[in-house]
C-alpha positions in Angstrom: -21.0 7.6 73.3 -17.6 7.1 74.7 -17.0 3.9 76.7 -13.5 3.4 78.2 -13.7 -0.4 78.3 -13.2 -2.7 75.4 -15.9 -5.2 74.4 -19.5 -5.3 75.1 -20.8 -4.0 78.4 -23.2 -6.4 80.1 -25.1 -5.3 83.2 -25.7 -9.0 84.1 -22.0 -9.5 84.5 -21.4 -6.5 86.8 -24.6 -6.7 88.9 -23.4 -9.6 91.1 -20.2 -7.8 92.0 -22.1 -4.6 92.9 -24.5 -6.7 95.0 -21.6 -8.4 96.7 -19.9 -5.1 97.5 -23.0 -3.4 98.9 -24.1 -6.3 101.0 -20.5 -6.9 102.2 -20.3 -3.3 103.4 -23.6 -3.7 105.1 -22.5 -6.9 106.8 -19.2 -5.3 107.9 -21.1 -2.3 109.3 -23.4 -4.6 111.2 -20.5 -6.5 112.8 -18.8 -3.2 113.6 -21.9 -2.0 115.4 -22.3 -5.3 117.4 -18.6 -5.6 118.3 -18.2 -2.1 119.7 -15.3 -3.1 121.9 -13.2 -3.2 118.7 -12.3 0.4 118.0 -12.4 0.4 114.2 -12.8 3.5 112.1 -15.2 3.5 109.1 -12.6 3.0 106.5 -11.3 -0.4 107.7 -15.0 -1.5 108.1 -15.9 -0.4 104.6 -12.8 -1.9 102.9 -12.9 -5.2 104.8 -16.7 -5.5 104.3 -16.4 -4.9 100.5 -13.5 -7.3 100.0 -15.1 -9.9 102.2 -18.4 -9.4 100.4 -16.9 -10.1 97.0 -15.0 -13.1 98.4 -18.0 -14.5 100.2 -20.4 -13.9 97.4 -18.0 -15.5 94.9 -17.4 -18.5 97.2 -21.0 -19.1 97.9 -21.9 -18.6 94.2 -19.3 -21.2 93.2 -20.5 -23.7 95.8 -24.1 -23.3 94.7 -23.3 -24.0 91.0 -22.5 -20.5 89.9 -24.9 -17.7 88.9 -23.2 -16.9 85.6 -24.6 -20.0 83.8 -27.9 -19.9 85.7 -31.1 -20.2 83.6 -33.3 -17.2 84.3 -36.4 -19.2 83.2 -35.7 -21.8 86.0 -35.3 -19.1 88.6 -31.6 -19.2 88.5 -31.1 -15.4 88.2 -33.0 -14.7 91.4 -31.3 -17.5 93.2 -27.9 -16.3 92.0 -28.7 -12.8 93.1 -29.9 -14.0 96.5 -26.8 -16.2 96.9 -24.6 -13.2 96.0 -26.4 -11.1 98.7 -26.2 -13.7 101.4 -22.6 -14.6 100.6 -21.7 -10.9 100.4 -23.2 -10.1 103.7 -21.7 -13.1 105.4 -18.3 -12.6 103.9 -18.2 -9.0 104.7 -19.2 -9.7 108.3 -16.7 -12.5 108.8 -13.8 -10.5 107.3 -14.6 -7.4 109.3 -14.7 -9.4 112.5 -11.3 -10.9 111.7 -9.8 -7.5 110.8 -11.3 -6.1 114.0 -9.9 -8.9 116.1 -6.4 -8.4 114.5 -6.6 -4.7 115.1 -7.6 -5.2 118.7 -4.7 -7.6 119.3 -2.3 -5.2 117.7 -3.4 -2.4 120.0 -2.7 -4.4 123.2 
């Protein structure tokens, strides 16, 4: 089977990033729906949500001790995944709100 990346592929290393992106997009969409006075199209909401999700999930993960070295037997994997989801949603929502405010200020 052809795999374009070098080295071993580990699902556990890419899963947190996928969770952060998905929850970041969801958080960005939620803020976009609540703040309807900010006229943002879907593309800025999706991009800012995804970028904010990765940033927020990474930041929260590092503040909580990091999920990469978490011991699954001690419940670290679930805690890391939950931390990535919460950080992703929060980061996506915050960055989307900031981008929306900047876009609103630029349209004045």
